[in-house]
N, C-alpha and C positions, 0 to 999 in steps of 0.2 A: 506494499499499499505506501500511496506517495502523501508526505505530508510537506510544508513549507514551514520555513523558518523566516522570524523577522526582528531576528537579533541587532541586524547592523541599522544604524538609521539611514532614513529613504534621505536622499540629497534630493531638493527639488531642482525640476529639472528647469533648464532657462530657455528663453523662448527660440533660442537661435537651435536645439537639438533637434528638431524637429527637419528643416533643412538640413542638417548635417547628418543624419540619419538615410534622408531621402538621397541624399547626392551619393551616400555609399553605395546604395540599392542601385543607382543609376550607372555609377561606375562597374559594377558585377556584373548587369546587363548590357552593357558593352562587347565583354568578353564574348557574348554569344551571337553577335555579329560582324565584328571586327574584321573578318577575313571575307566578310560576303561579296566584297567588288574584288576581290584578288580569286575568287574558288576557281574559276577556269583556267586561271594562270597559275596555281599550284604544282601541278604535275613538272612544268616548266623549269617553276623556282626551285623546287626539291629537288629535281632530277629523278622524278621517279615516274610509275605508273598511275594512272587515274584513280585505280581501284586503290591503291596503296595512301594517294594522297587526301582521301576521302577521311582516313584514319588522324588528319589534324582538327577535323570538326569531330568526329566520333567522342573523340578521347576528351574533350571538355564536356560534351554531352553527356557521358557515361560519369565521369568525375562529379561533375555537379550533382547527377540524381543521387548518386553513391552518400555522397558529402550533408545534401542537404536536410534529412531527417538526423544523422548523426549528429551535425552541428548545433542543431536544436536542442537537441537533448543533453548534449555536454555543455549548452549555454543553462538549461534548467538547472545544470549540477553545482557548474563550478562559478557560472558567472557571463551573462550574455553579452557585457561588454567586452570581457576578455578572449572570447571565442570570435566576436566580432574581428578585433583586432587582429587575431590568428589568422582566419579566413581572409582577409585582406593584405595580410603580412606573404601568406602563402603564394596568395595571386600574383603580388608584386615579384618575388622570385621567380615565378613562371613565366612572368612576361622578359624578365632582362635574359632568362635560360632562351626564350625564343626569339630573343631581339639580337644574340650574339651567336645564331646558329643557320645555316642553310641544308643541315643533315637532316636528314626526316628521323631517325629515332629520336635525336635531340629535341625538335621540335616537338614532337609527340608528349615527351617529359615535360616541355615546358607548357605545353596545352592543356596536359594535365594536369599539372598545378591549379592552371589559371581557373581550371571547373571549379575547384573547392570551395573558390569565394561565392557560389550561388547559396552557401548558406547565411549569407548576410542578411537575406532578405528576411527570414523568418526571425534570425535575432533581433532584427531591429524593429518588427512589429512585437515581440515579446516586452523589449526596452520600451517602448512606448505605452504598450500596457501597464507596467509596472510603475511608470514615473508619472504620468500625465492624468490632469485631473479628467473625469467624465466629459465633460462638454468640450473637450479638444481632442479627445482620442479619436472620434469618428473621421475626421478630416485628415488626421496623423496617418493614422492606417491606411485610409485610400489614398494617400501621397506614396506612401513606402509601397502597399501592393502595386499601385501602377508604376513604378521605378522600373519594373521589368520590361514594359512596353516604350516607357518612356527613353531609357537608355537606348534598347535595339531601335528606337526609332531614329533618334538623333544620331546615333553613330553610323548610319548609314550614309549619309552625305558629307560626313567630316572624314569617314574613312574612304571614301571615294575622292576626295578632293586632297587627301595625303597621297594615297596610292597614285594619283594620275600626275603629283607632281615631284615625289619624292619616292626613294625608296621603300620598298615596303615595309623593312624592318622597323621604320618611324612609327609605323602603327603601333609597335610593342612597347617601343622606348614611351611613346606619348602614353596609353595604358599605365606603364610602371610609375608614370610622372601622377597620374591621376591617384592613382592608389596608394603612394606616397602621402599625398596632400590629404586624402581621405583618413588615413592613419592619424596623422596630426591633428587634424581637425577634430576627429573621434576623443583622441588623447586630451585635447586641450578643453572640449566643450560636454561631452556626454558622461555621464557618472553613472556608477555600475549599479546595477538595480540590487537592493538588497534580497529580494525574493531569491532561495533555494527550494531546489525538491531535494528530500533527504534521499539516501539511496547510493548505492555504486554503479558506474556504468556498465551496462550488458554488451559484453565484448562479444560474446557468443552471437547474442542478438544482430549485432552490427556486423559481425562477419555474415551471417544467416542473410539479413537484407541484402548487402552488398552483393555475395553471388547470386540470389534470386533476382536482383535487379538488371545486373551485367547480363544476365543469361536472358533477359527479358528484352532488353533495349538494345543488346547487340545486332539480333537478328532482323529486327526492325530496322536498325539503320544501315545494315547493310545485306539486307534480304533481297533487293535488285540486284546486286552483282554477284550473291551467292546463287541465285534462283528463290523464289518463295516455295516451290515446293521441292527443293531438295533436301537432303538426307540432312545435312550440319542445319537448315534453318530449322525444319521440324522439329530435329532432336534437343537444340537450345533450347523452343517453345516449352516443347515436353519437360526438357528439364529444370527450366523455370518455373514450370507449374509445381513441380515435386519439392522444390526445395523451398518456394514460398509456403508452402503448405505445412512442411514440419517445420519452416519458422513460426509460424502461426501457432502451431500448436506448442511449443517450446516457449514463446511470448506469453501464453495462457497461464503456464503454471510457473510463469516468473515471477518472483516477489517485485522486483526492481525491472521493468521490462523498457526497451527501447522506445517501444511505441504500446502504450495502454491500448489494446484491440477493443476492449470493453466499451471504454470511452470512444474509440474510432467507430463503434458499432451503433452508435447512439443516431436514431435517424439525423438529427440537426447536425451531424458531422459527417456521415457517411451521405447524404445526399448532397451536401456543401462539395465533397470532394467529389463525386461522380459528378456532377455540374462542371466542378472546375477542369476536368478532362476535357469537356465538349468546349468549355472557353478557349482551353489553349490550344483547340483545333482551329477553332474559327479564327483566331490572331494571327496563326501563322499562316493561314492562306493567302491573307492579303500580302504578308512579306515576300511569298513566294512569287506570288502572279504579278502583282502590278510592275516592281521594278523590271521583270521580262518583258513585258509587252510596253513598256515607255522607253526600253532601250533596242527591241528590234526594228530592224530597218523599214522604211516606209515602202520599199519595194516587195516586201511581203503582200502589201495590199489592207494590212490592220496595224502592222507596228506602227510606232510613233516618232521613231526616229529619232529617240534625244539621247544626248549624252549621259556618263556615269554618273556625274556629279548633278547635273540637272532632275535625273529621275530620284538620287538621294533627297534633292531638297522637296520634289513632289510628295513625296511618301512621306516625307518627314513631320509633316502635320499628324499624322496617325500619331505619334506619340507625346508632340506639343498638346493634342485634344485630351489626351488620356489626363495629362496633369493638369489642364485647366478644368477638368472634371471633378476632382477631389474635391473641392468646396461646395461642389455644386449637387454631389452625392452625399456631401455632410448634411446640408439641408434636409434634404430629400429623406434621407434614412433618420434623421430627428424625426421626423413628421410621420413616416408611414413604416420605418422599420428595413432592415437591409433585406429581408427576403422580397420585398415588393422591388427594392432597388435594383437586385439581382435580374429580377424577371422584365422589368424595365429595360434594363440593359440587353439581355438577349433578344428582346424585341426590335429594339434600333439596330443590334447586329444583323438581325434576319432582314430588316428593312434595307440595311447598308447594301448587304449582298445580292438582295434582290434586286434593288434598282441598277447595282452594277452589272447584271447582267447586259442591262441596256446603255450602260454608259461606258462602253470602251472603246469608243472612236476618236478620242479627241484629250490633251493632255490635263486641260482642267477639269475633264469629268473626273480622272484620277484624283485630283485633289480634292474634288467632292466626295467621292468614294473614302478616301483618306480621312476627311474629317467626321463623316457620317459613324463610319466604324471606329474609329478613335473613340467618339462620345459614349456608344454601345459599350467596346472594351473596357473604357474607363469606368463606367458604371461597375460593370461586372466585377472586373478585378478589385475596384476598391469593397464591393459586398462581401467578399469570401472571406479575408480575416475577420470582420465584425463577426460575422456568424460564426466561423471559427473560436475565436476569443469569448465569444457569448456563449459558448456551450461547454467550453474546458474550463478546469480551475486553474490558476495562475501558475501552478508548479508544472504543467504541461502544456504550457503555451509555446515555448519555443519548438517541442519536438511535433505538437499539432501543427501549428502554422508551416513546419518543415515538412509535414508530410502533404499538408495541402498545394505548398510550391510544387513537390515532388510530383503530383497529381498535373499540374499545370505543364510539368514538365514532359511527362508521358503524355497528354496532348498535343504539344508540340511535335514531339518526335515524332507520334503515330503520323501527325499531319504531315509533316517531310516525305516521309516514306509512301505515304499515299497518294499526294499530290506528286512527289514525284515519280510515281509508278503512272499515273495517269499522264503526265505531259509528253512523259517517255513513249508510250504507245499510242499518243493521240499525233505524234510530232511527224511531220514531214522530212524526208531525207534531200537536202539542198548540197549537192557535191560532196557528199560524204559527210556532210555535217547536220545534227537533227535538231530542225527548228519548230519550237512549239506552235502549235495552232491556237487560233481563235475560241474553235472546239473545246481544247483542251482548257482553255482559260476558263469557260463556262460551265463546263464541269465540275471543276475545281470549287466554282464559286458555288455550285449548287450542293456540293458534298459539304460545304462550310454551312449553307443554309440546314441542310439536314443534321449536322453536329449539333448548332446551335438548337433545334427543335427538340431534340433528343434532351438537350441539356435544360430546354424548357418547362420539360414532362419532371425532368428530378428535382427542378425549383419548386415545382407545387406541391410535391409531397415533403416539402420543408416545413417543421412544426411552427405553429405561430411562436413568435417572442413571450416567453414568460415575461410580466411584467414584476417589477424589485415588490419584495412586500414593503406593506408599510408600514412605521415604526408603530406599536402599540404599547404608550405608556401607562405605567400603574399610579402616577397621582398628576394633578393636575400642573404641577412645575414642570415636571416633564413633557407632558403633552402640550404644553403653550410655548416649548423650542419650537420656532418657526425654521422651516425646511432643514430640518436637523437631517434628512438623507440626503438632501443636496449636498451638505457641508463634507458631512463625515459618513464615506462610505459604508462602513463598519466592518462586519466579517461574512464569508460566505465559503463554500466547499460542497461537502457531500456527505450524505449520511450512509457507510458501510456497514454489512459485517462482518464476523469475524474473518471470512474468507474473501471479504474485499468486494463483494457484491452489492450493489446498490440495494437500499432499503427506502420504498416509499411510503408516504403517509408518516414521517415519523415525527413527532413532534420536537420542535426545536425551540426551547427557552432561554433566553439571555438576561442572566440576574445580575444586577450589579454589587457593588463592594459594599453595602448596606443590607443586601439581601434581597432587595425589590426586583419585581419582574420590570425588566427593560425593555423588554419586546419578545414577539413569541411569533413563529409562523409554522409550517408543516412541509416536509420533503415534498418534491416534485417526483416523478414517477422514475426518473433519472437519477434518486436520490440528492438530486440539489437543493441546495438552500441557498438564503442570503437575508441577513439580517443587520438595518444600522443601528449605529449606536448614538446616543445623546450627547457625549461628551468624550473624550480620550479617559482614559483609565484602564481598572483591573475589571473584568471581569470574569464570569464562569456561562460555559454553556451548555447547559442540562439536554439530552436527547434520550427521547423512550417511544420504542415502539411495540406493539403487537407481538408474542412473540421473543423477544428479547430483552435481556436484562437492561438496568437504566445506566448511564454514562453521564457524568459530569466532566469535564474538560474546562479547566484554567485558558485563560488566555487576555492579551494587554491588546490594547490599542492606543497606537500613538499620537493619535489626532489628525495625523497627515491624511491628505486626501486619496488616501489610496486602503484598497480592501485589503485584509488581512486573510489570508487562505489558511482554512484548517478545516481538515475532512476529520469526522468523528465516526469511532470505529465501535459499533455495538457489540458488549459482551454476545459471545456466541451459545450461551446456555438457554433453552428454554424456562419461561417463568410461568406462572400462573398470573393471569391479564386480574 
């Protein structure tokens, strides 16, 4: 069972923390699209076969997928700021290695290290939850979540400009410089979170998850080269299924699992993660289609004949719109909830791809598509961390958001494989060169629309957000405290039995130092509870449920605008009610 401790005094975050964390997210996202402008030239630049050159991109994807949930869990255990800095430092080291080589194997090593930085996204979201007051948290997490798309969108024109006018190794020097700047800003501005999960790091769980992910993602990314029905591809898919099932069984029996699968199975978490895969699929389609359409020569009859830099600038509003959408999301979410904003975002994405089927004949039309899709993806991406944070205790924020980020990465990986296959199978052979067709582009947009439709169904299954329980005071003096819940957040967590399973309908009572009842509530179906406090100080939380012995747990609230997470474990023996 996981608990948290708040022994360290929480340092109040300054106003610049959010942009610094968002900048770190943007820097990390840049790694994913850094080499897009030079993809077609990689075999020549690295003096290798095209099938080998793709490992430069595949290695970053695989290491990012593996690192994201692992770094999230390490952050929960040992400090999110420490792990954020470590992630960025590994990225800088990888960028410098890549900058100093043109040898394939060394380049793959450098790119693998760069992928480890993807863990910075869930770590940043976790830091925001631990430090920021509730009224600022929504827009902050929205900006951090959207940084994946913002960084990817902005990197395209900048990387194209650098690649067009300088040696391609300058891309890595620039990335290392951005990473070093992010580390310095984090050290200067971002305080460490006092929240800690108790327990040890699940080494076997980390190895099992890593093996399962590599066995699953590797054939997805290399399936076109190996053949989708080849023995190697099908064998790796089968092996990944076996490994992940065994890993799941091991995690369910572990006292301190890498990923709490019981929490992950909650409807609020499960359907959010499933919707995240579909949003990831839809996001990557536009990144694959529009740059190619814009750069194809007009002689094809449908190509728009733009330069590499111009194409990047026309697609860049995708990321910029996602950034602008963050404050809009905060207002919509505060009024209607993150579930509604997720549904709205996916509807806008569907409209963008649907309209895009008829808007492919001019450069300005690509700009319109990018803006509309940016707004929809921005709303969808912004909603995901809020849904996850609202469904898990603070002790699991890093790991839970890491898993959610992984789901998005799986979506983009699947999108890359499927769209790549579609464009290859529908291409025309012109002088020995495969040229994508308009039919292939439109089929790709239809696939994105279908993915969004599936994600929309998943979002509709999300449970309604629980309202925070109101303070129930035992005296007129306490009842007269205005806006107590808005000022001091209080305690929250889950009521669990001796085996770690959630206990529904358990009565949780808050008792102050004078022995008076300061609040009471009943746990939800997933065992979660939340109680506000009227003032800082020492309290006792008493829990009781039918079929379980009573429990009283001492706890102290410092008065900060932070929720103190405390899971309550009821005794396992049966008592007479």
